[in-house]
CHARMM internal coordinates of N, CA and C (Angstrom, degrees):
IC EDIT
DIST 1 N 1 CA 1.4503
DIST 1 CA 1 C 1.5327
ANGL 1 N 1 CA 1 C 107.89
DIST 1 C 2 N 1.3110
ANGL 1 CA 1 C 2 N 115.12
DIHE 1 N 1 CA 1 C 2 N 139.01
DIST 2 N 2 CA 1.4604
ANGL 1 C 2 N 2 CA 120.84
DIHE 1 CA 1 C 2 N 2 CA 176.93
DIST 2 CA 2 C 1.5276
ANGL 2 N 2 CA 2 C 108.91
DIHE 1 C 2 N 2 CA 2 C -122.46
DIST 2 C 3 N 1.3146
ANGL 2 CA 2 C 3 N 116.08
DIHE 2 N 2 CA 2 C 3 N 172.35
DIST 3 N 3 CA 1.4637
ANGL 2 C 3 N 3 CA 119.70
DIHE 2 CA 2 C 3 N 3 CA 175.80
DIST 3 CA 3 C 1.5273
ANGL 3 N 3 CA 3 C 111.32
DIHE 2 C 3 N 3 CA 3 C -61.72
DIST 3 C 4 N 1.3477
ANGL 3 CA 3 C 4 N 116.47
DIHE 3 N 3 CA 3 C 4 N -26.71
DIST 4 N 4 CA 1.4656
ANGL 3 C 4 N 4 CA 121.19
DIHE 3 CA 3 C 4 N 4 CA -179.13
DIST 4 CA 4 C 1.5256
ANGL 4 N 4 CA 4 C 112.44
DIHE 3 C 4 N 4 CA 4 C -89.32
DIST 4 C 5 N 1.3231
ANGL 4 CA 4 C 5 N 117.38
DIHE 4 N 4 CA 4 C 5 N -6.48
DIST 5 N 5 CA 1.4691
ANGL 4 C 5 N 5 CA 120.99
DIHE 4 CA 4 C 5 N 5 CA -178.94
DIST 5 CA 5 C 1.5180
ANGL 5 N 5 CA 5 C 111.20
DIHE 4 C 5 N 5 CA 5 C 128.04
DIST 5 C 6 N 1.3393
ANGL 5 CA 5 C 6 N 116.88
DIHE 5 N 5 CA 5 C 6 N -174.20
DIST 6 N 6 CA 1.4684
ANGL 5 C 6 N 6 CA 120.32
DIHE 5 CA 5 C 6 N 6 CA -176.90
DIST 6 CA 6 C 1.5267
ANGL 6 N 6 CA 6 C 111.89
DIHE 5 C 6 N 6 CA 6 C -72.84
DIST 6 C 7 N 1.3203
ANGL 6 CA 6 C 7 N 115.71
DIHE 6 N 6 CA 6 C 7 N 152.85
DIST 7 N 7 CA 1.4641
ANGL 6 C 7 N 7 CA 121.74
DIHE 6 CA 6 C 7 N 7 CA 177.43
DIST 7 CA 7 C 1.5311
ANGL 7 N 7 CA 7 C 107.72
DIHE 6 C 7 N 7 CA 7 C -142.00
DIST 7 C 8 N 1.3210
ANGL 7 CA 7 C 8 N 116.02
DIHE 7 N 7 CA 7 C 8 N 138.36
DIST 8 N 8 CA 1.4623
ANGL 7 C 8 N 8 CA 122.01
DIHE 7 CA 7 C 8 N 8 CA 174.75
DIST 8 CA 8 C 1.5158
ANGL 8 N 8 CA 8 C 107.80
DIHE 7 C 8 N 8 CA 8 C -109.74
DIST 8 C 9 N 1.3091
ANGL 8 CA 8 C 9 N 116.81
DIHE 8 N 8 CA 8 C 9 N 126.47
DIST 9 N 9 CA 1.4525
ANGL 8 C 9 N 9 CA 122.10
DIHE 8 CA 8 C 9 N 9 CA 174.81
DIST 9 CA 9 C 1.5317
ANGL 9 N 9 CA 9 C 105.91
DIHE 8 C 9 N 9 CA 9 C -109.08
DIST 9 C 10 N 1.3240
ANGL 9 CA 9 C 10 N 115.30
DIHE 9 N 9 CA 9 C 10 N 118.00
DIST 10 N 10 CA 1.4628
ANGL 9 C 10 N 10 CA 120.35
DIHE 9 CA 9 C 10 N 10 CA -176.08
DIST 10 CA 10 C 1.5112
ANGL 10 N 10 CA 10 C 110.57
DIHE 9 C 10 N 10 CA 10 C -111.12
DIST 10 C 11 N 1.3203
ANGL 10 CA 10 C 11 N 115.77
DIHE 10 N 10 CA 10 C 11 N 145.58
DIST 11 N 11 CA 1.4604
ANGL 10 C 11 N 11 CA 119.23
DIHE 10 CA 10 C 11 N 11 CA 174.67
DIST 11 CA 11 C 1.5080
ANGL 11 N 11 CA 11 C 111.39
DIHE 10 C 11 N 11 CA 11 C -102.90
DIST 11 C 12 N 1.3334
ANGL 11 CA 11 C 12 N 116.70
DIHE 11 N 11 CA 11 C 12 N -7.19
DIST 12 N 12 CA 1.4533
ANGL 11 C 12 N 12 CA 121.17
DIHE 11 CA 11 C 12 N 12 CA 174.33
DIST 12 CA 12 C 1.5236
ANGL 12 N 12 CA 12 C 108.85
DIHE 11 C 12 N 12 CA 12 C -156.11
DIST 12 C 13 N 1.3053
ANGL 12 CA 12 C 13 N 115.45
DIHE 12 N 12 CA 12 C 13 N 160.08
DIST 13 N 13 CA 1.4589
ANGL 12 C 13 N 13 CA 120.93
DIHE 12 CA 12 C 13 N 13 CA 177.16
DIST 13 CA 13 C 1.5206
ANGL 13 N 13 CA 13 C 106.78
DIHE 12 C 13 N 13 CA 13 C -142.12
DIST 13 C 14 N 1.3081
ANGL 13 CA 13 C 14 N 116.23
DIHE 13 N 13 CA 13 C 14 N 138.39
DIST 14 N 14 CA 1.4630
ANGL 13 C 14 N 14 CA 120.82
DIHE 13 CA 13 C 14 N 14 CA -178.65
DIST 14 CA 14 C 1.5239
ANGL 14 N 14 CA 14 C 109.57
DIHE 13 C 14 N 14 CA 14 C -110.59
DIST 14 C 15 N 1.3352
ANGL 14 CA 14 C 15 N 115.08
DIHE 14 N 14 CA 14 C 15 N 151.18
DIST 15 N 15 CA 1.4580
ANGL 14 C 15 N 15 CA 118.96
DIHE 14 CA 14 C 15 N 15 CA 176.56
DIST 15 CA 15 C 1.5264
ANGL 15 N 15 CA 15 C 109.38
DIHE 14 C 15 N 15 CA 15 C -83.02
DIST 15 C 16 N 1.3099
ANGL 15 CA 15 C 16 N 117.54
DIHE 15 N 15 CA 15 C 16 N -176.63
DIST 16 N 16 CA 1.4643
ANGL 15 C 16 N 16 CA 121.15
DIHE 15 CA 15 C 16 N 16 CA -174.81
DIST 16 CA 16 C 1.5193
ANGL 16 N 16 CA 16 C 113.09
DIHE 15 C 16 N 16 CA 16 C -65.05
DIST 16 C 17 N 1.3437
ANGL 16 CA 16 C 17 N 117.23
DIHE 16 N 16 CA 16 C 17 N -14.52
DIST 17 N 17 CA 1.4669
ANGL 16 C 17 N 17 CA 121.38
DIHE 16 CA 16 C 17 N 17 CA 179.17
DIST 17 CA 17 C 1.5287
ANGL 17 N 17 CA 17 C 112.37
DIHE 16 C 17 N 17 CA 17 C -100.32
DIST 17 C 18 N 1.3164
ANGL 17 CA 17 C 18 N 116.70
DIHE 17 N 17 CA 17 C 18 N 1.23
DIST 18 N 18 CA 1.4521
ANGL 17 C 18 N 18 CA 121.17
DIHE 17 CA 17 C 18 N 18 CA 178.47
DIST 18 CA 18 C 1.5141
ANGL 18 N 18 CA 18 C 114.57
DIHE 17 C 18 N 18 CA 18 C 89.75
DIST 18 C 19 N 1.3169
ANGL 18 CA 18 C 19 N 116.95
DIHE 18 N 18 CA 18 C 19 N 5.92
DIST 19 N 19 CA 1.4707
ANGL 18 C 19 N 19 CA 120.14
DIHE 18 CA 18 C 19 N 19 CA 179.19
DIST 19 CA 19 C 1.5255
ANGL 19 N 19 CA 19 C 109.71
DIHE 18 C 19 N 19 CA 19 C -82.69
DIST 19 C 20 N 1.3401
ANGL 19 CA 19 C 20 N 115.82
DIHE 19 N 19 CA 19 C 20 N 140.97
DIST 20 N 20 CA 1.4661
ANGL 19 C 20 N 20 CA 119.95
DIHE 19 CA 19 C 20 N 20 CA 175.00
DIST 20 CA 20 C 1.5253
ANGL 20 N 20 CA 20 C 109.47
DIHE 19 C 20 N 20 CA 20 C -63.95
DIST 20 C 21 N 1.3148
ANGL 20 CA 20 C 21 N 115.91
DIHE 20 N 20 CA 20 C 21 N 137.08
DIST 21 N 21 CA 1.4605
ANGL 20 C 21 N 21 CA 121.45
DIHE 20 CA 20 C 21 N 21 CA 174.41
DIST 21 CA 21 C 1.5272
ANGL 21 N 21 CA 21 C 106.78
DIHE 20 C 21 N 21 CA 21 C -99.27
DIST 21 C 22 N 1.3366
ANGL 21 CA 21 C 22 N 118.00
DIHE 21 N 21 CA 21 C 22 N 120.23
DIST 22 N 22 CA 1.4687
ANGL 21 C 22 N 22 CA 120.08
DIHE 21 CA 21 C 22 N 22 CA -178.76
DIST 22 CA 22 C 1.5225
ANGL 22 N 22 CA 22 C 112.10
DIHE 21 C 22 N 22 CA 22 C -57.84
DIST 22 C 23 N 1.3294
ANGL 22 CA 22 C 23 N 115.54
DIHE 22 N 22 CA 22 C 23 N 144.87
DIST 23 N 23 CA 1.4601
ANGL 22 C 23 N 23 CA 121.18
DIHE 22 CA 22 C 23 N 23 CA -177.41
DIST 23 CA 23 C 1.5156
ANGL 23 N 23 CA 23 C 111.85
DIHE 22 C 23 N 23 CA 23 C -56.65
DIST 23 C 24 N 1.3421
ANGL 23 CA 23 C 24 N 117.80
DIHE 23 N 23 CA 23 C 24 N -42.21
DIST 24 N 24 CA 1.4584
ANGL 23 C 24 N 24 CA 119.53
DIHE 23 CA 23 C 24 N 24 CA -177.66
DIST 24 CA 24 C 1.5266
ANGL 24 N 24 CA 24 C 111.82
DIHE 23 C 24 N 24 CA 24 C -64.35
DIST 24 C 25 N 1.3317
ANGL 24 CA 24 C 25 N 117.36
DIHE 24 N 24 CA 24 C 25 N -30.23
DIST 25 N 25 CA 1.4669
ANGL 24 C 25 N 25 CA 120.84
DIHE 24 CA 24 C 25 N 25 CA 175.56
DIST 25 CA 25 C 1.5238
ANGL 25 N 25 CA 25 C 109.66
DIHE 24 C 25 N 25 CA 25 C -69.85
DIST 25 C 26 N 1.3412
ANGL 25 CA 25 C 26 N 116.41
DIHE 25 N 25 CA 25 C 26 N -46.59
DIST 26 N 26 CA 1.4628
ANGL 25 C 26 N 26 CA 120.40
DIHE 25 CA 25 C 26 N 26 CA 177.62
DIST 26 CA 26 C 1.5266
ANGL 26 N 26 CA 26 C 110.88
DIHE 25 C 26 N 26 CA 26 C -59.33
DIST 26 C 27 N 1.3206
ANGL 26 CA 26 C 27 N 116.10
DIHE 26 N 26 CA 26 C 27 N -42.44
DIST 27 N 27 CA 1.4626
ANGL 26 C 27 N 27 CA 120.90
DIHE 26 CA 26 C 27 N 27 CA -178.61
DIST 27 CA 27 C 1.5272
ANGL 27 N 27 CA 27 C 110.90
DIHE 26 C 27 N 27 CA 27 C -61.33
DIST 27 C 28 N 1.3167
ANGL 27 CA 27 C 28 N 116.71
DIHE 27 N 27 CA 27 C 28 N -37.81
DIST 28 N 28 CA 1.4626
ANGL 27 C 28 N 28 CA 120.72
DIHE 27 CA 27 C 28 N 28 CA 179.33
DIST 28 CA 28 C 1.5180
ANGL 28 N 28 CA 28 C 113.64
DIHE 27 C 28 N 28 CA 28 C -69.67
DIST 28 C 29 N 1.3405
ANGL 28 CA 28 C 29 N 116.66
DIHE 28 N 28 CA 28 C 29 N -20.52
DIST 29 N 29 CA 1.4685
ANGL 28 C 29 N 29 CA 120.80
DIHE 28 CA 28 C 29 N 29 CA -178.58
DIST 29 CA 29 C 1.5227
ANGL 29 N 29 CA 29 C 112.61
DIHE 28 C 29 N 29 CA 29 C -109.49
DIST 29 C 30 N 1.3163
ANGL 29 CA 29 C 30 N 116.44
DIHE 29 N 29 CA 29 C 30 N 12.20
DIST 30 N 30 CA 1.4623
ANGL 29 C 30 N 30 CA 121.19
DIHE 29 CA 29 C 30 N 30 CA -175.14
DIST 30 CA 30 C 1.5146
ANGL 30 N 30 CA 30 C 111.64
DIHE 29 C 30 N 30 CA 30 C -68.53
DIST 30 C 31 N 1.3179
ANGL 30 CA 30 C 31 N 113.84
DIHE 30 N 30 CA 30 C 31 N 166.52
DIST 31 N 31 CA 1.4635
ANGL 30 C 31 N 31 CA 122.14
DIHE 30 CA 30 C 31 N 31 CA 171.37
DIST 31 CA 31 C 1.5195
ANGL 31 N 31 CA 31 C 106.18
DIHE 30 C 31 N 31 CA 31 C -121.01
DIST 31 C 32 N 1.3168
ANGL 31 CA 31 C 32 N 117.39
DIHE 31 N 31 CA 31 C 32 N 119.99
DIST 32 N 32 CA 1.4631
ANGL 31 C 32 N 32 CA 120.82
DIHE 31 CA 31 C 32 N 32 CA 179.05
DIST 32 CA 32 C 1.5211
ANGL 32 N 32 CA 32 C 109.45
DIHE 31 C 32 N 32 CA 32 C -84.77
DIST 32 C 33 N 1.3247
ANGL 32 CA 32 C 33 N 115.22
DIHE 32 N 32 CA 32 C 33 N 133.22
DIST 33 N 33 CA 1.4616
ANGL 32 C 33 N 33 CA 121.75
DIHE 32 CA 32 C 33 N 33 CA 179.58
DIST 33 CA 33 C 1.5205
ANGL 33 N 33 CA 33 C 108.31
DIHE 32 C 33 N 33 CA 33 C -127.12
DIST 33 C 34 N 1.3181
ANGL 33 CA 33 C 34 N 116.93
DIHE 33 N 33 CA 33 C 34 N 134.78
DIST 34 N 34 CA 1.4548
ANGL 33 C 34 N 34 CA 119.97
DIHE 33 CA 33 C 34 N 34 CA 174.67
DIST 34 CA 34 C 1.5214
ANGL 34 N 34 CA 34 C 108.27
DIHE 33 C 34 N 34 CA 34 C -91.73
DIST 34 C 35 N 1.3218
ANGL 34 CA 34 C 35 N 115.14
DIHE 34 N 34 CA 34 C 35 N 123.23
DIST 35 N 35 CA 1.4642
ANGL 34 C 35 N 35 CA 121.23
DIHE 34 CA 34 C 35 N 35 CA -178.51
DIST 35 CA 35 C 1.5182
ANGL 35 N 35 CA 35 C 107.39
DIHE 34 C 35 N 35 CA 35 C -129.01
DIST 35 C 36 N 1.3000
ANGL 35 CA 35 C 36 N 116.66
DIHE 35 N 35 CA 35 C 36 N 113.99
DIST 36 N 36 CA 1.4590
ANGL 35 C 36 N 36 CA 120.96
DIHE 35 CA 35 C 36 N 36 CA 179.61
DIST 36 CA 36 C 1.5116
ANGL 36 N 36 CA 36 C 113.58
DIHE 35 C 36 N 36 CA 36 C 58.41
DIST 36 C 37 N 1.3350
ANGL 36 CA 36 C 37 N 116.61
DIHE 36 N 36 CA 36 C 37 N 35.22
DIST 37 N 37 CA 1.4599
ANGL 36 C 37 N 37 CA 120.91
DIHE 36 CA 36 C 37 N 37 CA 178.98
DIST 37 CA 37 C 1.5155
ANGL 37 N 37 CA 37 C 114.32
DIHE 36 C 37 N 37 CA 37 C 83.40
DIST 37 C 38 N 1.3316
ANGL 37 CA 37 C 38 N 117.16
DIHE 37 N 37 CA 37 C 38 N 3.19
DIST 38 N 38 CA 1.4657
ANGL 37 C 38 N 38 CA 121.40
DIHE 37 CA 37 C 38 N 38 CA 179.50
DIST 38 CA 38 C 1.5246
ANGL 38 N 38 CA 38 C 108.36
DIHE 37 C 38 N 38 CA 38 C -116.03
DIST 38 C 39 N 1.3348
ANGL 38 CA 38 C 39 N 117.02
DIHE 38 N 38 CA 38 C 39 N 131.81
DIST 39 N 39 CA 1.4643
ANGL 38 C 39 N 39 CA 120.34
DIHE 38 CA 38 C 39 N 39 CA 177.11
DIST 39 CA 39 C 1.5285
ANGL 39 N 39 CA 39 C 108.26
DIHE 38 C 39 N 39 CA 39 C -83.53
DIST 39 C 40 N 1.3283
ANGL 39 CA 39 C 40 N 114.98
DIHE 39 N 39 CA 39 C 40 N 125.60
DIST 40 N 40 CA 1.4656
ANGL 39 C 40 N 40 CA 122.46
DIHE 39 CA 39 C 40 N 40 CA -178.49
DIST 40 CA 40 C 1.5183
ANGL 40 N 40 CA 40 C 107.95
DIHE 39 C 40 N 40 CA 40 C -116.08
DIST 40 C 41 N 1.3454
ANGL 40 CA 40 C 41 N 116.97
DIHE 40 N 40 CA 40 C 41 N 132.02
DIST 41 N 41 CA 1.4589
ANGL 40 C 41 N 41 CA 121.42
DIHE 40 CA 40 C 41 N 41 CA 175.32
DIST 41 CA 41 C 1.5220
ANGL 41 N 41 CA 41 C 108.09
DIHE 40 C 41 N 41 CA 41 C -81.39
DIST 41 C 42 N 1.3218
ANGL 41 CA 41 C 42 N 116.56
DIHE 41 N 41 CA 41 C 42 N 125.70
DIST 42 N 42 CA 1.4581
ANGL 41 C 42 N 42 CA 122.72
DIHE 41 CA 41 C 42 N 42 CA -178.12
DIST 42 CA 42 C 1.5210
ANGL 42 N 42 CA 42 C 108.02
DIHE 41 C 42 N 42 CA 42 C -119.19
DIST 42 C 43 N 1.3366
ANGL 42 CA 42 C 43 N 116.59
DIHE 42 N 42 CA 42 C 43 N 137.82
DIST 43 N 43 CA 1.4619
ANGL 42 C 43 N 43 CA 120.01
DIHE 42 CA 42 C 43 N 43 CA 177.63
DIST 43 CA 43 C 1.5196
ANGL 43 N 43 CA 43 C 109.48
DIHE 42 C 43 N 43 CA 43 C -56.29
DIST 43 C 44 N 1.3289
ANGL 43 CA 43 C 44 N 116.51
DIHE 43 N 43 CA 43 C 44 N 143.15
DIST 44 N 44 CA 1.4559
ANGL 43 C 44 N 44 CA 121.48
DIHE 43 CA 43 C 44 N 44 CA 178.62
DIST 44 CA 44 C 1.5228
ANGL 44 N 44 CA 44 C 111.32
DIHE 43 C 44 N 44 CA 44 C -63.64
DIST 44 C 45 N 1.3112
ANGL 44 CA 44 C 45 N 115.50
DIHE 44 N 44 CA 44 C 45 N 151.83
DIST 45 N 45 CA 1.4597
ANGL 44 C 45 N 45 CA 121.57
DIHE 44 CA 44 C 45 N 45 CA -176.25
DIST 45 CA 45 C 1.5259
ANGL 45 N 45 CA 45 C 112.16
DIHE 44 C 45 N 45 CA 45 C -57.31
DIST 45 C 46 N 1.3184
ANGL 45 CA 45 C 46 N 117.99
DIHE 45 N 45 CA 45 C 46 N -43.85
DIST 46 N 46 CA 1.4706
ANGL 45 C 46 N 46 CA 120.27
DIHE 45 CA 45 C 46 N 46 CA -179.32
DIST 46 CA 46 C 1.5311
ANGL 46 N 46 CA 46 C 111.41
DIHE 45 C 46 N 46 CA 46 C -64.71
DIST 46 C 47 N 1.3266
ANGL 46 CA 46 C 47 N 117.47
DIHE 46 N 46 CA 46 C 47 N -34.77
DIST 47 N 47 CA 1.4698
ANGL 46 C 47 N 47 CA 120.46
DIHE 46 CA 46 C 47 N 47 CA 176.96
DIST 47 CA 47 C 1.5230
ANGL 47 N 47 CA 47 C 110.84
DIHE 46 C 47 N 47 CA 47 C -68.16
DIST 47 C 48 N 1.3120
ANGL 47 CA 47 C 48 N 116.95
DIHE 47 N 47 CA 47 C 48 N -39.56
DIST 48 N 48 CA 1.4686
ANGL 47 C 48 N 48 CA 120.78
DIHE 47 CA 47 C 48 N 48 CA 178.32
DIST 48 CA 48 C 1.5283
ANGL 48 N 48 CA 48 C 110.12
DIHE 47 C 48 N 48 CA 48 C -65.32
DIST 48 C 49 N 1.3273
ANGL 48 CA 48 C 49 N 116.69
DIHE 48 N 48 CA 48 C 49 N -44.05
DIST 49 N 49 CA 1.4579
ANGL 48 C 49 N 49 CA 120.55
DIHE 48 CA 48 C 49 N 49 CA 178.74
DIST 49 CA 49 C 1.5258
ANGL 49 N 49 CA 49 C 110.75
DIHE 48 C 49 N 49 CA 49 C -60.61
DIST 49 C 50 N 1.3299
ANGL 49 CA 49 C 50 N 117.09
DIHE 49 N 49 CA 49 C 50 N -45.31
DIST 50 N 50 CA 1.4678
ANGL 49 C 50 N 50 CA 121.04
DIHE 49 CA 49 C 50 N 50 CA -179.83
DIST 50 CA 50 C 1.5263
ANGL 50 N 50 CA 50 C 111.07
DIHE 49 C 50 N 50 CA 50 C -61.63
DIST 50 C 51 N 1.3236
ANGL 50 CA 50 C 51 N 117.32
DIHE 50 N 50 CA 50 C 51 N -42.25
DIST 51 N 51 CA 1.4629
ANGL 50 C 51 N 51 CA 121.19
DIHE 50 CA 50 C 51 N 51 CA -179.09
DIST 51 CA 51 C 1.5294
ANGL 51 N 51 CA 51 C 110.57
DIHE 50 C 51 N 51 CA 51 C -65.33
DIST 51 C 52 N 1.3101
ANGL 51 CA 51 C 52 N 116.98
DIHE 51 N 51 CA 51 C 52 N -39.09
DIST 52 N 52 CA 1.4702
ANGL 51 C 52 N 52 CA 120.11
DIHE 51 CA 51 C 52 N 52 CA 179.25
DIST 52 CA 52 C 1.5258
ANGL 52 N 52 CA 52 C 111.02
DIHE 51 C 52 N 52 CA 52 C -69.34
DIST 52 C 53 N 1.3326
ANGL 52 CA 52 C 53 N 117.30
DIHE 52 N 52 CA 52 C 53 N -35.65
DIST 53 N 53 CA 1.4655
ANGL 52 C 53 N 53 CA 120.06
DIHE 52 CA 52 C 53 N 53 CA 175.44
DIST 53 CA 53 C 1.5237
ANGL 53 N 53 CA 53 C 109.90
DIHE 52 C 53 N 53 CA 53 C -61.04
DIST 53 C 54 N 1.3313
ANGL 53 CA 53 C 54 N 117.07
DIHE 53 N 53 CA 53 C 54 N -43.06
DIST 54 N 54 CA 1.4570
ANGL 53 C 54 N 54 CA 120.63
DIHE 53 CA 53 C 54 N 54 CA -179.97
DIST 54 CA 54 C 1.5256
ANGL 54 N 54 CA 54 C 111.12
DIHE 53 C 54 N 54 CA 54 C -66.05
DIST 54 C 55 N 1.3231
ANGL 54 CA 54 C 55 N 117.22
DIHE 54 N 54 CA 54 C 55 N -44.22
DIST 55 N 55 CA 1.4679
ANGL 54 C 55 N 55 CA 120.57
DIHE 54 CA 54 C 55 N 55 CA -176.86
DIST 55 CA 55 C 1.5295
ANGL 55 N 55 CA 55 C 110.72
DIHE 54 C 55 N 55 CA 55 C -61.46
DIST 55 C 56 N 1.3229
ANGL 55 CA 55 C 56 N 116.59
DIHE 55 N 55 CA 55 C 56 N -43.38
DIST 56 N 56 CA 1.4566
ANGL 55 C 56 N 56 CA 121.73
DIHE 55 CA 55 C 56 N 56 CA 173.11
DIST 56 CA 56 C 1.5219
ANGL 56 N 56 CA 56 C 117.09
DIHE 55 C 56 N 56 CA 56 C 65.71
DIST 56 C 57 N 1.3123
ANGL 56 CA 56 C 57 N 118.23
DIHE 56 N 56 CA 56 C 57 N 16.06
DIST 57 N 57 CA 1.4699
ANGL 56 C 57 N 57 CA 120.18
DIHE 56 CA 56 C 57 N 57 CA 177.70
DIST 57 CA 57 C 1.5241
ANGL 57 N 57 CA 57 C 109.60
DIHE 56 C 57 N 57 CA 57 C -76.25
DIST 57 C 58 N 1.3305
ANGL 57 CA 57 C 58 N 116.42
DIHE 57 N 57 CA 57 C 58 N 160.44
DIST 58 N 58 CA 1.4626
ANGL 57 C 58 N 58 CA 120.61
DIHE 57 CA 57 C 58 N 58 CA 179.35
DIST 58 CA 58 C 1.5261
ANGL 58 N 58 CA 58 C 110.99
DIHE 57 C 58 N 58 CA 58 C -55.24
DIST 58 C 59 N 1.3409
ANGL 58 CA 58 C 59 N 116.70
DIHE 58 N 58 CA 58 C 59 N -44.24
DIST 59 N 59 CA 1.4645
ANGL 58 C 59 N 59 CA 118.96
DIHE 58 CA 58 C 59 N 59 CA -178.44
DIST 59 CA 59 C 1.5299
ANGL 59 N 59 CA 59 C 111.26
DIHE 58 C 59 N 59 CA 59 C -66.12
DIST 59 C 60 N 1.3434
ANGL 59 CA 59 C 60 N 117.22
DIHE 59 N 59 CA 59 C 60 N -28.26
DIST 60 N 60 CA 1.4656
ANGL 59 C 60 N 60 CA 120.03
DIHE 59 CA 59 C 60 N 60 CA 177.16
DIST 60 CA 60 C 1.5224
ANGL 60 N 60 CA 60 C 110.72
DIHE 59 C 60 N 60 CA 60 C -72.72
DIST 60 C 61 N 1.3305
ANGL 60 CA 60 C 61 N 117.04
DIHE 60 N 60 CA 60 C 61 N -40.85
DIST 61 N 61 CA 1.4695
ANGL 60 C 61 N 61 CA 120.36
DIHE 60 CA 60 C 61 N 61 CA 176.98
DIST 61 CA 61 C 1.5271
ANGL 61 N 61 CA 61 C 110.22
DIHE 60 C 61 N 61 CA 61 C -60.70
DIST 61 C 62 N 1.3191
ANGL 61 CA 61 C 62 N 116.56
DIHE 61 N 61 CA 61 C 62 N -41.94
DIST 62 N 62 CA 1.4693
ANGL 61 C 62 N 62 CA 120.62
DIHE 61 CA 61 C 62 N 62 CA 178.19
DIST 62 CA 62 C 1.5275
ANGL 62 N 62 CA 62 C 110.75
DIHE 61 C 62 N 62 CA 62 C -62.76
DIST 62 C 63 N 1.3235
ANGL 62 CA 62 C 63 N 116.40
DIHE 62 N 62 CA 62 C 63 N -43.16
DIST 63 N 63 CA 1.4720
ANGL 62 C 63 N 63 CA 120.69
DIHE 62 CA 62 C 63 N 63 CA -178.96
DIST 63 CA 63 C 1.5242
ANGL 63 N 63 CA 63 C 111.60
DIHE 62 C 63 N 63 CA 63 C -67.99
DIST 63 C 64 N 1.3319
ANGL 63 CA 63 C 64 N 117.66
DIHE 63 N 63 CA 63 C 64 N -32.11
DIST 64 N 64 CA 1.4660
ANGL 63 C 64 N 64 CA 120.71
DIHE 63 CA 63 C 64 N 64 CA -178.25
DIST 64 CA 64 C 1.5196
ANGL 64 N 64 CA 64 C 111.86
DIHE 63 C 64 N 64 CA 64 C -60.23
DIST 64 C 65 N 1.3140
ANGL 64 CA 64 C 65 N 116.77
DIHE 64 N 64 CA 64 C 65 N -39.75
DIST 65 N 65 CA 1.4720
ANGL 64 C 65 N 65 CA 119.25
DIHE 64 CA 64 C 65 N 65 CA 178.86
DIST 65 CA 65 C 1.5206
ANGL 65 N 65 CA 65 C 111.31
DIHE 64 C 65 N 65 CA 65 C -57.40
DIST 65 C 66 N 1.3212
ANGL 65 CA 65 C 66 N 115.10
DIHE 65 N 65 CA 65 C 66 N -45.12
DIST 66 N 66 CA 1.4665
ANGL 65 C 66 N 66 CA 119.54
DIHE 65 CA 65 C 66 N 66 CA -179.67
DIST 66 CA 66 C 1.5299
ANGL 66 N 66 CA 66 C 111.65
DIHE 65 C 66 N 66 CA 66 C -70.23
DIST 66 C 67 N 1.3329
ANGL 66 CA 66 C 67 N 116.53
DIHE 66 N 66 CA 66 C 67 N -42.40
DIST 67 N 67 CA 1.4747
ANGL 66 C 67 N 67 CA 119.67
DIHE 66 CA 66 C 67 N 67 CA -178.94
DIST 67 CA 67 C 1.5211
ANGL 67 N 67 CA 67 C 111.58
DIHE 66 C 67 N 67 CA 67 C -63.30
DIST 67 C 68 N 1.3218
ANGL 67 CA 67 C 68 N 117.78
DIHE 67 N 67 CA 67 C 68 N -39.72
DIST 68 N 68 CA 1.4679
ANGL 67 C 68 N 68 CA 120.37
DIHE 67 CA 67 C 68 N 68 CA 179.87
DIST 68 CA 68 C 1.5319
ANGL 68 N 68 CA 68 C 111.25
DIHE 67 C 68 N 68 CA 68 C -63.95
DIST 68 C 69 N 1.3072
ANGL 68 CA 68 C 69 N 116.85
DIHE 68 N 68 CA 68 C 69 N -30.15
DIST 69 N 69 CA 1.4650
ANGL 68 C 69 N 69 CA 120.61
DIHE 68 CA 68 C 69 N 69 CA 178.78
DIST 69 CA 69 C 1.5334
ANGL 69 N 69 CA 69 C 112.64
DIHE 68 C 69 N 69 CA 69 C -73.32
DIST 69 C 70 N 1.3422
ANGL 69 CA 69 C 70 N 117.32
DIHE 69 N 69 CA 69 C 70 N -16.25
DIST 70 N 70 CA 1.4575
ANGL 69 C 70 N 70 CA 120.12
DIHE 69 CA 69 C 70 N 70 CA -179.21
DIST 70 CA 70 C 1.5201
ANGL 70 N 70 CA 70 C 112.50
DIHE 69 C 70 N 70 CA 70 C -93.03
DIST 70 C 71 N 1.3384
ANGL 70 CA 70 C 71 N 116.83
DIHE 70 N 70 CA 70 C 71 N -13.45
DIST 71 N 71 CA 1.4785
ANGL 70 C 71 N 71 CA 118.96
DIHE 70 CA 70 C 71 N 71 CA -176.92
DIST 71 CA 71 C 1.5057
ANGL 71 N 71 CA 71 C 112.82
DIHE 70 C 71 N 71 CA 71 C -84.74
END
COOR INIT
IC SEED 1 N 1 CA 1 C
IC BUILD
């Protein structure tokens, strides 16, 4: 948790089939966000959606509805 809200730091991300997505691929599809004057690399929306589909937890299913509305 940060003063600006929650943050997830991941060391790996899986696609919807459970395969590891190489870091250089994720980096090429990232979305850069400026937060408090610092540029932060954020996983692309489609990568986040795919990872949540694979995880399949209740909280991921809930988040998917909201994420799909932002794309």
